[in-house]
C-alpha positions as CSV (number, residue, x, y, z in Angstrom):
1,M,32.0,38.4,-149.3
2,N,35.6,37.9,-149.6
3,P,36.4,34.1,-148.9
4,V,39.2,34.9,-146.6
5,L,37.4,37.6,-144.6
6,K,34.4,35.3,-144.1
7,A,37.3,32.5,-142.6
8,I,38.5,35.0,-140.5
9,A,35.5,37.3,-139.3
10,P,34.6,34.4,-136.4
11,W,38.1,34.3,-135.1
12,L,38.4,38.1,-135.0
13,I,34.9,38.2,-133.3
14,I,36.2,35.5,-130.4
15,L,39.9,37.9,-129.8
16,A,37.5,41.1,-129.6
17,G,35.4,39.8,-126.7
18,I,38.5,38.3,-124.9
19,A,39.4,41.9,-124.9
20,G,36.8,43.7,-124.1
21,F,36.4,41.2,-120.5
22,S,40.0,41.1,-119.7
23,V,39.3,45.3,-119.8
24,L,36.5,45.2,-117.5
25,V,38.1,43.1,-115.2
26,A,41.2,45.1,-114.9
27,R,39.0,48.0,-114.4
28,R,36.9,46.6,-111.1
29,P,37.2,47.7,-107.9
30,V,39.2,44.6,-105.6
31,A,37.1,44.7,-101.9
32,K,40.0,44.9,-99.2
33,Q,38.9,43.0,-96.0
34,P,39.2,43.9,-93.1
35,A,41.9,43.0,-91.0
36,S,40.4,40.2,-88.5
37,E,41.1,41.1,-84.5
38,E,40.9,38.3,-81.9
39,A,38.8,39.6,-78.6
40,A,40.2,38.4,-75.5
41,P,37.9,37.1,-73.1
42,L,36.9,38.6,-70.1
43,V,38.3,36.7,-66.8
44,A,38.7,37.1,-63.2
45,V,41.6,36.1,-61.8
46,T,42.2,34.7,-58.0
47,Q,44.3,32.3,-56.7
48,L,42.9,29.0,-55.8
49,Q,42.2,27.9,-52.0
50,P,41.4,25.3,-50.6
51,H,37.5,24.4,-49.7
52,T,36.5,23.9,-46.1
53,G,32.8,24.4,-45.5
54,G,30.3,22.1,-46.5
55,L,28.7,22.0,-49.8
56,D,24.8,22.7,-49.9
57,I,22.4,20.5,-51.8
58,A,18.9,21.3,-52.4
59,V,16.6,18.1,-53.4
60,D,12.8,17.1,-52.9
61,G,11.5,15.3,-50.7
62,V,8.7,13.6,-48.9
63,V,8.1,13.9,-45.1
64,V,7.2,10.8,-43.3
65,P,6.1,10.1,-39.7
66,F,9.1,8.6,-37.7
67,R,7.2,5.5,-36.8
68,E,3.6,3.9,-37.1
69,I,2.2,2.2,-34.6
70,S,-0.9,0.0,-34.1
71,L,-2.6,-0.1,-30.5
72,A,-4.6,-3.3,-29.7
73,A,-6.1,-4.6,-26.7
74,E,-4.1,-6.4,-23.7
75,V,-7.2,-7.6,-22.2
76,A,-10.5,-8.3,-23.3
77,G,-13.8,-6.6,-22.4
78,R,-16.7,-3.8,-23.3
79,V,-15.4,-0.9,-24.4
80,T,-17.3,1.7,-22.1
81,K,-15.7,4.5,-23.0
82,K,-13.9,6.3,-25.9
83,S,-12.9,9.9,-25.9
84,P,-13.6,12.4,-28.2
85,T,-10.4,13.0,-29.3
86,A,-10.0,9.1,-30.2
87,R,-10.8,10.4,-33.8
88,A,-9.3,9.8,-36.8
89,G,-7.1,12.9,-37.9
90,N,-6.9,14.0,-34.4
91,Y,-3.8,15.2,-32.7
92,V,-2.9,13.9,-29.1
93,T,-0.4,14.1,-26.6
94,A,1.2,11.4,-25.1
95,G,-0.4,10.4,-22.0
96,T,-4.2,11.4,-23.5
97,V,-6.4,8.7,-22.4
98,L,-8.1,7.3,-25.9
99,L,-10.1,4.8,-24.8
100,E,-11.6,2.3,-21.4
101,I,-12.4,-1.3,-21.0
102,D,-15.1,-2.2,-18.6
103,P,-12.2,-2.5,-15.2
104,R,-14.9,-4.7,-12.9
105,D,-13.8,-8.1,-13.5
106,Y,-10.2,-7.1,-13.2
107,E,-10.9,-4.7,-9.7
108,L,-12.4,-8.3,-8.2
109,A,-9.8,-10.1,-9.3
110,V,-7.5,-8.0,-7.4
111,K,-9.5,-7.1,-4.5
112,Q,-9.9,-11.2,-4.5
113,L,-6.1,-11.5,-4.7
114,R,-4.9,-8.8,-1.8
115,Q,-7.9,-10.7,0.2
116,E,-5.8,-14.2,-0.4
117,L,-2.6,-12.4,0.5
118,E,-3.9,-11.2,3.6
119,Q,-4.4,-14.6,4.7
120,A,-1.2,-16.2,3.6
121,D,0.5,-13.5,6.0
122,V,-2.3,-14.3,9.1
123,S,-1.1,-18.3,8.3
124,L,2.6,-17.4,8.1
125,N,2.1,-15.5,11.6
126,E,0.4,-18.4,13.2
127,L,3.3,-20.8,12.0
128,D,5.7,-18.6,13.2
129,V,4.0,-18.6,16.8
130,E,3.5,-22.0,16.7
131,V,7.9,-22.7,15.5
132,R,8.6,-20.5,18.5
133,N,6.4,-22.9,21.0
134,Y,7.7,-25.8,19.7
135,E,11.5,-24.5,19.6
136,E,10.6,-23.2,23.5
137,L,9.6,-27.3,24.3
138,H,12.6,-28.3,22.2
139,G,14.8,-26.2,24.8
140,L,13.2,-27.2,27.6
141,A,13.3,-31.0,26.4
142,Q,17.1,-30.7,26.1
143,E,17.5,-29.7,29.5
144,Q,15.7,-32.6,30.9
145,L,17.6,-35.0,28.4
146,N,20.9,-33.4,29.5
147,L,19.7,-33.5,33.5
148,Q,18.5,-37.3,32.7
149,T,21.7,-38.1,31.6
150,V,23.7,-36.8,34.2
151,E,21.4,-38.5,36.3
152,Y,22.1,-41.8,34.4
153,E,25.8,-41.2,35.1
154,R,25.6,-40.7,39.0
155,R,23.6,-44.3,39.2
156,Q,25.7,-45.8,36.9
157,K,28.8,-44.5,39.1
158,L,26.7,-45.6,42.1
159,S,25.7,-48.9,41.0
160,E,29.5,-50.0,40.0
161,R,29.6,-49.3,44.0
162,R,26.6,-51.5,44.7
163,V,24.8,-48.8,46.1
164,V,21.7,-48.7,43.4
165,T,19.9,-51.8,42.3
166,A,20.1,-52.8,38.8
167,T,15.9,-52.1,38.2
168,Q,17.2,-48.4,39.3
169,L,19.9,-47.5,37.0
170,D,17.6,-49.6,34.3
171,E,14.7,-46.9,35.2
172,T,17.2,-44.2,34.8
173,R,18.1,-45.1,31.6
174,R,14.8,-45.8,30.0
175,N,14.2,-41.7,31.3
176,V,17.2,-41.0,29.3
177,L,16.0,-42.6,26.3
178,Q,12.4,-41.6,26.8
179,A,13.9,-37.7,27.0
180,Q,15.9,-38.5,24.0
181,S,12.6,-39.4,22.0
182,Q,10.6,-37.0,22.7
183,L,13.6,-34.2,21.4
184,M,13.6,-36.2,18.4
185,E,9.9,-35.6,18.3
186,L,10.1,-31.9,19.0
187,R,13.0,-31.7,15.9
188,K,10.6,-33.3,14.1
189,Q,7.3,-31.0,14.4
190,I,10.0,-28.2,14.1
191,Q,11.3,-29.2,10.9
192,M,7.4,-30.0,9.5
193,L,6.4,-26.5,10.8
194,R,9.4,-24.9,8.4
195,T,8.4,-27.1,5.5
196,R,5.0,-26.1,5.9
197,R,6.0,-22.4,6.6
198,N,8.3,-22.7,3.0
199,R,5.5,-24.2,1.1
200,L,2.9,-20.8,2.5
201,E,5.8,-18.6,1.6
202,S,5.9,-20.1,-1.8
203,V,2.5,-19.9,-2.6
204,K,2.5,-16.6,-1.4
205,N,4.9,-15.3,-3.9
206,G,2.9,-16.9,-6.2
207,T,-0.1,-15.0,-5.1
208,Q,1.7,-12.0,-5.1
209,L,2.8,-12.6,-8.8
210,R,-1.0,-13.1,-9.8
211,L,-1.7,-9.9,-7.8
212,E,0.7,-8.0,-10.0
213,K,-0.7,-10.0,-13.3
214,A,-4.4,-8.4,-12.1
215,Q,-3.0,-5.1,-11.2
216,L,-1.0,-5.3,-14.5
217,D,-4.6,-5.9,-16.3
218,L,-6.6,-2.9,-14.7
219,E,-3.9,-1.1,-15.9
220,R,-4.2,-2.3,-19.9
221,T,-8.4,-1.3,-19.8
222,R,-7.0,2.0,-20.1
223,V,-5.6,2.8,-23.3
224,V,-3.4,5.7,-24.1
225,A,-1.6,7.2,-26.7
226,P,1.9,6.4,-26.7
227,S,3.5,10.1,-27.6
228,D,2.7,12.9,-29.5
229,G,1.0,12.1,-32.3
230,V,-1.9,11.7,-35.1
231,V,-4.6,9.0,-35.0
232,V,-4.8,7.9,-38.3
233,Q,-7.5,5.1,-37.4
234,D,-10.1,4.2,-34.6
235,L,-11.4,0.8,-35.6
236,V,-14.2,0.2,-32.9
237,E,-16.7,2.1,-30.7
238,A,-17.5,2.7,-27.3
239,D,-20.2,-0.2,-26.4
240,S,-18.1,-2.6,-28.4
241,Y,-16.6,-5.7,-26.9
242,V,-13.3,-6.8,-27.8
243,N,-10.8,-9.6,-27.1
244,K,-7.5,-9.6,-26.3
245,G,-5.2,-8.7,-29.2
246,T,-7.9,-6.5,-31.3
247,E,-6.6,-3.8,-33.1
248,L,-8.0,-0.2,-32.0
249,F,-6.1,2.7,-33.0
250,V,-3.6,3.1,-36.1
251,F,-1.1,5.7,-34.4
252,E,1.4,7.9,-36.1
253,D,4.4,8.9,-33.7
254,T,5.2,12.7,-34.6
255,S,7.8,13.6,-32.0
256,K,10.2,13.1,-35.0
257,V,9.9,13.0,-38.8
258,E,12.2,11.1,-41.7
259,V,12.5,13.1,-44.9
260,R,13.0,10.3,-47.9
261,C,14.9,12.1,-50.8
262,N,16.3,11.2,-53.7
263,L,20.2,12.0,-54.5
264,L,22.7,11.4,-57.0
265,M,25.6,9.1,-56.6
266,D,28.2,11.6,-57.0
267,E,26.3,13.6,-54.2
268,L,26.1,10.5,-51.8
269,Y,29.6,10.1,-52.4
270,W,30.2,13.1,-50.9
271,L,27.9,12.6,-48.1
272,W,30.3,9.1,-47.3
273,L,33.8,10.9,-47.1
274,Q,32.2,13.4,-44.5
275,Q,33.1,12.8,-40.9
276,T,30.5,12.6,-38.2
277,N,30.5,16.3,-37.6
278,G,30.2,17.2,-41.0
279,S,33.4,18.8,-42.0
280,A,35.5,17.1,-44.5
281,A,37.4,13.8,-44.4
282,A,40.3,12.3,-46.1
283,D,40.1,10.2,-49.2
284,T,39.7,7.0,-47.9
285,T,39.3,5.3,-51.1
286,D,42.4,3.2,-50.6
287,A,41.7,2.2,-46.8
288,A,40.0,-1.6,-46.0
289,P,36.5,-1.5,-46.7
290,T,34.1,-1.7,-43.4
291,P,30.4,-1.7,-43.5
292,Q,30.4,1.2,-41.2
293,R,32.2,3.2,-43.7
294,D,30.8,2.0,-47.2
295,Y,27.1,1.7,-46.4
296,Q,26.2,4.0,-43.3
297,I,25.8,7.8,-44.1
298,P,26.4,10.5,-41.3
299,R,24.8,12.8,-39.7
300,T,24.6,15.5,-42.2
301,P,22.6,18.8,-40.8
302,A,19.2,19.6,-42.6
303,T,17.0,22.4,-43.2
304,V,13.6,21.6,-43.9
305,I,11.5,24.0,-45.9
306,Y,8.0,23.7,-46.5
307,E,5.6,25.9,-49.0
308,L,2.3,26.7,-48.3
309,A,0.1,29.4,-50.0
310,G,3.4,31.7,-51.1
311,Q,4.7,31.1,-47.5
312,E,7.6,29.0,-46.8
313,Y,8.2,27.1,-43.4
314,A,11.5,26.1,-42.4
């Protein structure tokens, strides 16, 4: 082969390849990109209005009794009767007799104290009669003293004129002194009777207090339900002996209940800003801190919904 042709042959091949590639590129159709269209979002335009109503908060909670009461024996004695309703799990109404303790000892105490009061009244009446008698004697003694005093003054004037003797005058004076002594003795007796009456009156008052205590103990032999509720535990049986303070029942008051629930701090903050009637209150973040505003939650209406067997109870 010609040496010159052999030298340029590779370059010719390369140039031919480049030319063919250029032709192919020139003949390839160019894909047109469609123009992008921005879709406008669908919105509803309305004018903002201030919120005047409440804010509903739905939370899960646990209903618990308003209070749990431990009923204990206030007097000692043997349990003579226990009501069939006084069993754990039973619902009872306020005033229902749950248990009775033997009342005989307390009935005897009441009877004895009433007799002591009657005796005290008799003694006071006797003293009143005696005081009145001594007061009448005191009045007579006062009149006697007045008469003796007048007689002594009359004889004293006669003695100045030598009409009566000194012995007669001394006898009259002696009568005056005796009348004064008798009058003082009667006054002393009346004072002693009045003191004795005051002492008996004090004893009667003490007996009256003990009678009231005995009547209260007699009433406490009957243990009744303090309110509507459920007996949670019954701890004694009939014929058992109980001492004062022995726990008898655990009772749950169901007249009111509490719902314990968890709230977010944002929800609590909204509640704190409410007035006691539930309406929105003015922002008081700049006001001076007070325990009532910063801690207590105002009364807020709530609806408790309970679901059972596919049914809701509100």
